[in-house]
N, C-alpha and C positions, 0 to 999 in steps of 0.2 A: 471257628465254630466247632463245638464238641460233636463228636460222631460215635462215641462209645459209651455204653452204660458202665457206671462204677459198680461192678458186681459185689464189691465189699460192702456197699451201702444200700443198694437196691433191694427192695423187699416187696412181697405180695401186699396188695391193698393200696398201693400208690396208683394215682391216676396219670395216665399218659395222655397228654393233650397235644395234638399234632396239626401241622399245616402242610398242605401239599400244593404244588404249583400247577397241577394239571386242571383240565376243564371242570371236572366234578368238584374238586376242592375249591376252586375259584367261584364256581356257581353257588356252592353252599355258603361261602363267606358273603357273596353278593346279596343273597336272600337275607341272611342274618343282619347285614349292614343296614337294611332299610330302616329309616327313621332315626338313624344315629349319624353323628359326624363321621366323615371319611377317616379311615384308619383305626376305628374303634375295635373292629373284629380282627383278631390275629389268626385263630385256629378254625379248623373245620371238622375235627374228629376227636372223640374221646374213647379211651380204652382203659383197661384195668390190668395192672401187673398181677399175674396169677402164678400159683405154683404150690409145691409141697412145702409144708412148714419147715423152716430151718434147712432148706435145701438150696443148692446152687441151681437147681432145675426150675428156672423162672421163664415165663413167657408172657405174651401180651394177649389178654382176652379181649376180643373185639367183635362187635356186630357189624358185619359187612355183607354185601350181597353175595351170595344167596343165603348163606347160613353163618351164624356166629361161630367163631373158631378161636383157636389159640395159635398165634403167630410167634415165631421164634424171635428172640432178642437179636440174633445174628441177622435176620432178615431186615429188621429196622436199622441196625448199624450199617449194613451195606447200602440201604436206601439213603441214609443220612450222608454217607460218604459220597454217593453219586449226586447229591443235592435234590433228591426226589421227595424228601420229607424233612421237616424240622420238628423238633420235639421239645416239649416242656414237661416237667413232672411236678405234680401237686400231691400234697398229703392232706387228708381231712383233719382239720384242726381239732385237737382233743380226742381223736380216735385212739383207743388202746390197741396194743398189739393183737389182742384177741379179736377185736372188732375188724381190724385190717385183714387178719387171717380168715375170719368168718365171711367177710365180703368176697374174698378170693374163692373160698369154698362154695359159697352160694352161686357165684358166677360160673364156676366150673360145673356145678351140678344142675343148675336151672336155666342158664342162658346159652352156654356153648352147645351148638348143634341145633338151636332153634332157628326158625326162619327170620330173615331180615324184614323189618316193618316198612315195606314199601308204601303202605297206605298212609303212614305218618308224614311222608315227604310233602305231598301237596297240601295237606292240612296244616303242617308247620309253616309252609310258605304263606298260606292265607292268614294264619295267626300272626305272622310277623308283620303283615300289611295292616292288620286290624289291631295291632298292639295288644294281643292276648286277651281280647274281650270275649273270646269263645272259650268257655270253661270246660268243655268236653275233652276227654282224652284224645290225643292227636291220632292215634293209630289203632291197630289191632291189639287186643289184650294178650294174645298168645305169641306175639312176635316182638322183636326189639330193634330199635335203631341205636346208634352208638351211645349217646349219653344216657338214654333210657335204661339200657342194660346195666351200666355202671351205677346209676342212681338207684335202681331197684336192688342191686346187691348191697348197697349201704343201708337202704331202708330195711332190709331183712335183718340187719344187726342193730336196728334202733337209731340210726343216724339219718338226718335229713339235711345235708349240707347245701343242697340246691334250693330247698325251701319252696318249691312250686311244682306243679304238674308240668309235663311237656318241656322239661329242661333241654337245652341245646348246648352246643359248644360255647355259644356266647354267654349263656347262663353260667357255665363253668368259669369263664373268664371274669364275669362280674362278681363271683364269690371269692376270688383270690383276695387275700388280706382280711376277709370277713370269716368265712367258714372253711376256706382252703388256704393252705400255705404253699408258696412256690419254693420247692426244694430242688429245682433244676440244677443249680450250681454244684450241689453235692452228689447228684445222681448221674450227671453226664460229664464225661471227661474228654 
């Protein structure tokens, strides 16, 4: 199993899709799994590779309790080595380099440092049970949960690869091969 990022290929704007074996990760996958055959849901968290353009200084922008932050690539590599996280990497199909950099910039400027959207969690659980018949936004407008922050960064540059409100890590998985391309083999070594 790969445990290192390919720094020669990794770039800002790529989506990091992760799976964790602990209680919270398993619980998120269990809620997302409702209404689908067993094994459909792989991941439980989405993040965005962020950084300075044409720089080796990349990190992982992620909305986590209590505030969105940038986590180091080294932290993820150490967690992968310990078996605490598995990662996949996706690219937005058709995104230009400028759009990828723009999504990274937006995330750094508008999402990092904001509150985690705790209000979205129970509402997303209810929506999963009702198969998304509730059309209202799932959480607070001024806070972000993991997929929401990444989705909003891409919306800011004119792209809507998730194609719906209240996207979740399951939505991300459903978009692979349609509007997202799995580039894991090139990005993890």
